[in-house]
N, C-alpha and C positions, 0 to 999 in steps of 0.2 A: 504493499501500499504507499502512495506516495501524497504528498500534500500538493494541491494544482492550485488552490487559491486560498487569499485571506479577505474575507468581505467582512467589515464594521456598520453600522451602523446606532448612529447619537437616537439617543430618547428622552423625553424629559418627562416625568409624573410628577404631577402636584402633591403637594402635602394638605393634610386636614386642616393643619396651622402651622405659622412658621416654625423652624428649627432655627433657635438663638442659642445663640453661645455667646464667650465673654467679649468678642473682638467683632460681632457681626451676627447675619442671620442669613436665612436661606427658605423659598417658597416652595421650592419641590428638589427631586433628584435626579440628575443627569447621569447616564450611564452608556455606556459604548456596548453594544452586543456585538458579539465577534462570532464569525462561523467560518470554520476551517473547513474545505472543502478537498475531497481525496478523490483519486483517479478509481476507486471501487464505488464510487455512488455515495457513500458515507460522508455526513457532513458533522462535526464536533462543533458543540454548542460551547461556549467562553462568555465571559460580562468584563468588564475593564471598567473601574470606576473614573469619573472623569475629573479626574486629581494629575496636576493641580489645575487643568482642565482640558475640557474635550478635545481641544485643537492639540495640545500637546500630546495626549495621549494618540491620536492619530497619526502624526507627526512619528511618534514612536515605532508605531503599527507598521508605517509605511518603509521606514527605515530598516525595518526586521525581515522584511519580505525576502531578500536574497538571502536570508542566512533561515527563510524557514520552508518556501518553495521548494518540492522537490525533493524535501527530506522524509523519512519514515515517521510517521505520526507516534508510532506504537513504540519507537525507542524515544524516550521522552527524555532519558536522563543525557543522550546522546543530544538531542537537542536543547536540551536547557543549557548544556555547557557551550555549545555552539553560541547560543545568544550571550550568554557570559562572559565567554572568554573571548571568542573571535570577533565578537561585536563589542565586545569592551563593555556591557549594559549592567555588569557588576560594579559599575563606578556610580551610576545613577540613579537614585532612586525615584524623580520621578517617572522613568519610563516602567517601572516595575508593575503596574496595573497592567501595561500591553503585555508584558512576557507574561504576566498571571494569565490571561484568559489566554492566551494561544496555549499555555501549559494543560490550562483548566479545559479546552477544547480538546487535547491530547488524550484525558482521561476518559472525556468521554467517549472519545471513539474507540479507543481501547477494551471499554465496558462495553459497548454497542457491539464489537467486534466478534467477541467471546460472550454477549449473553450475560455480564454481569453487572449488578450496581457498583459503582466504585469504591463505596465503604466495603464490599467483598473483597476490593483489589488491593485494599490500604489494611487488610488484618480483618476484616470482618466486623462486625457488629458489637462494640463493648455496651451499646444502650439502643433501644428502638425507637427515642423520643429526644429530641435536643429542645433543652430552655432559651429562651430570650427574655431579655429584659422588657418592661414597658417604658417606653420613653415618653416623658413628660415635659413639653417645652416651657421654656420660663416664660412667665406670664405673669397676669396680676392674680394674688394671692386666690381668689374665688374663682378663677379659672385652673389654678393649680389645684384646688378642693377638688373640683369638679371630675380632674382627670385622674387624680387619686382613685375618687370613686370607681372611676369607669373602671381601671386597673385591675379592682380590688373585685367587680362586677364579672370581670372575665377571668378571673380566676390565677392572674400573675401573682409570681410570689417575689417579683424585685421591682421597684420602678427606679429610673435615672431620672436623675435631675441635675441640669446645667446651673453653678455655681459662678462665683468672679464676677458679680454686678460692680458697679462704681463703687457702693454702699452696701459694708456687710448686712445693714438693717434690712435691705431689700431682699439678700440672699435668705436671712434668718427667715421672713414673714413668708417668702414662698415656702420655704422646707417645714415650717410649723403649719401651712395649708396643707401639704403635700402630706403630713402625717396626720393630721385630723382626717381628710379626706379618703385616703388609703386604709387607717385602721392601724391598730397597733401590733400586729401581726407581719407587717408589710417591709420586707427587707427595703432599705433605700441607700441607693448610691449617689452618690453626686460627683461631678466634674467639672473641676477649674479652668481646665484646658492653660495649664502653664501661666496663672494671671497673677500669682502672690509671689512675692520675695518670702525666705523661709521666715523670718517672723512673723509677717502676715497669715502665711499658710497657719501655724501652729495659732495662734488667736483666733485665726477664721474655724479652724476645725475643734478645735476645744470648747467653742462656745455651739457649734451645730450638735454635738454628742449628746447633747440632752436628748435630742429627738429620732437618738437611736441609728447608727449608721452602720450599714453592712460594710461599705468600702469609700474610699475617696482617691478616686483618680487624679494623677498627675497634679497635684497640688502649686507645686513650683517647678522650673526647667527642667526638662528632661535632657537638657545636656550638661546638668550638674548635678554628676551621681552624688558624689560628697551631702551638696545641700540635700540632694531626695533622701539620703542615709540618716542626716541631722533630722530632719522633719520627722520621718519614720518613729525616732527614738523617742519624739517629745510628745506625741500623739497614741492615743489608745487604740483609734481606728484603724484596720489595719490597712496599707496603702498598696494600690494599684499603681504600675508603671504604663504609661501607652504612647505616650509620646516620644519617651527616652528606650521603646522597647519595639521597636517596627520592624527590626531584621532580625536576624539570628547572633548576627556578631552583639548586637546591639543589647540583646539579650541575655547573653554571656557578661558582658560587662554592668550590668544590673546586677548581677547574680553575686559575681564576684565582689563588689562594693556593698552587698548588704541593703541595695536602696531599696527594696519593695518586697512587700508579702505575697503579692499576686502578680501577674506577669502577662501582659497582652499581647497577642499575635496577630497578625492580619494577612492574608495569603496575596491581597493586593499588592502592600508595601515588600514583598521579601519574594516575589517571582514565581506565585504556584502552591498548590497545594501538598506537595509534598515538603518543601519549605516551611511550611504551616503544621504539619505532622513535626519534622526534626526539631520545629521550637518548643512545640508540647514536650517533645522527648530531653531535650535539655535542660528543661523546667523539672521535669518529673526527675532526674537525677539531681537536682537540688532540692527536692522534696516541696517544688511551690507550685500553687495551682497555674492555670492558665484561662483564659479568658480571650475568644473570638472578639478585637473591634474590627471597625466597618467603616468605612468611610462615606458609607450609604449604599445599599446594594439591593435589587430587584433579583427575580426568583431566580436566575439564572446563577448567579454568585452564591445568594443564600443556598440552594442545592448542593453547589459543590462543598460549599461550607461544612453543611451539617453530615456530608459523607464522610469529613475528616473528622468533626468532632465525634459523632458516632462510633466512631473507629479506635476514638483515642481516650484512655480511662483519666487524664489528670484534667480535662474538661469539667469540673466540676461547682462552678459559677455560673448565672445566668448570661448568657452571651450578645453582645450588642447585635441590637435590628431595628427595622423602621417600621415595624408592623401598626404600632400605635398612632405613627402619620402618613404613612401612606395613604393615598384613595384609590388604587388598584396598580398592577402589576401586568406583565406582557408575558406569560405562561400561561400555558390552558389550566382549566382545570381552579381548584381554590387553596393550592400550594402556594405559601408566604404570602406577598403582598400585604392589603388591611389586616386589623386587628382580627376581624372576623374567622378569617380562615387559621388562628391558633385555636388551640385548647389547653387553658390553665397555661399562658403561655410559652407554649413547648407544637414543634413541628414534628409529625412523624416522620422517620427516615424512608426517602423514596426508595421503591423496590424494583423500579424496572430497569432494563441495562442501561449502563453508562451513568448521567446521572439522575436520567428516570424524568426529565420534564423535557416539554416540549413548546416551544414559541407561538403564541397568541399570531398569527399574520396580520391580523383586524387591529390587534392591538399595537403590534409593532409599527403598524403604518400610523396609525392616528398621535401616536407620542413620538414618532420620529418628526410629524408635520407639526407638534406641539415646539418640538427643540429648534427646526427651521425657521419657525414664525418668531421665537420668543426666547430660544435657549440661554441666551445673556442674563435674564430676568432669574433662571435657576440659580447664577453663582452663589458661594459666599459670601462676596463684598457686596454689601451696600449702601446707598449713598450716606446715610448717617453714620456709618463706622467710617467709609472714609472720607468725612469731613474733619471726625474727631483727630486725625491720623493717631490713633494707638500703637500702644509699645507696650512689650514687656519687658516687666512684669507691671504690672497697672499698680501697688506699691507692694 
């Protein structure tokens, strides 16, 4: 079998409500759907997050084509090494989503060629369902309270709230509202996206701990591991590394410095599914749980991650997903997409060959047109954030 063509389709899918973080917002999710065609008539599916932009990922995909077309898609390790070493893509993290999409499509082709789900090719299912947290957008306390109640009603076990507002009182008011709406049994994870200095982080997390936190994600810069270790030693809540840990080498450094209790990993930022599983192995060797991070993904990338998580023991915490925000998806059936497709915050592992999902041509066409019409409006940078000229850390 040989790869004959790589096709990419950018799509934009709206959110129910804006995703707001410490330095901006976006009103929907942009992804690139990647289809890898072969000379035997099989097509493999992949998906690349539009990080840092759809144009950047498209450029990376086009530049990878000479390395990919003509290759045997079932020799996945060889193909990835060609991209990384011959193409020198191991140096450039912004190209990783493109490489990950191609690698994922090859796993889909391998599964389809032998009639096996990807989870079966990665060691078999350790679990039959994969848990995701309920993403609560930063908003007015009343809206946060209502979303917490929605999460509890849907059976979610963990809510995720962005913090790092300009004023700590705003964060505390939202957190109190979330606890009130979600109830005493809900786990609450907060993410500051590196917004704080070490002293501000200790002060903020200490103030938040009365509401009962499951994890605090990346409270300080991910490029200063001793500072992360310092903050970890001064708070009671376990610290989750995220921006510090998107690649295997970064995870190794985080573990060596004792900078986190839990480590976040992402196949999009480290070149594919096998590297995501390797990340989990590195963390398992250190006795540390791993969490799947997401830059924002639709059903193809979610399915791919679910196969890895299902086959890997130390994904023991709820993973990042966008079901609570998304209004729709681009795969057939009720896999992934909006919250209604989740059961108690979980997705069942697909059992069909390969990734076990198919594109819905009508929806792909609809959201590809939306991207062409207004894709720029779905980016992370909004006019208000740009006018403030934000900098890290906030305080």
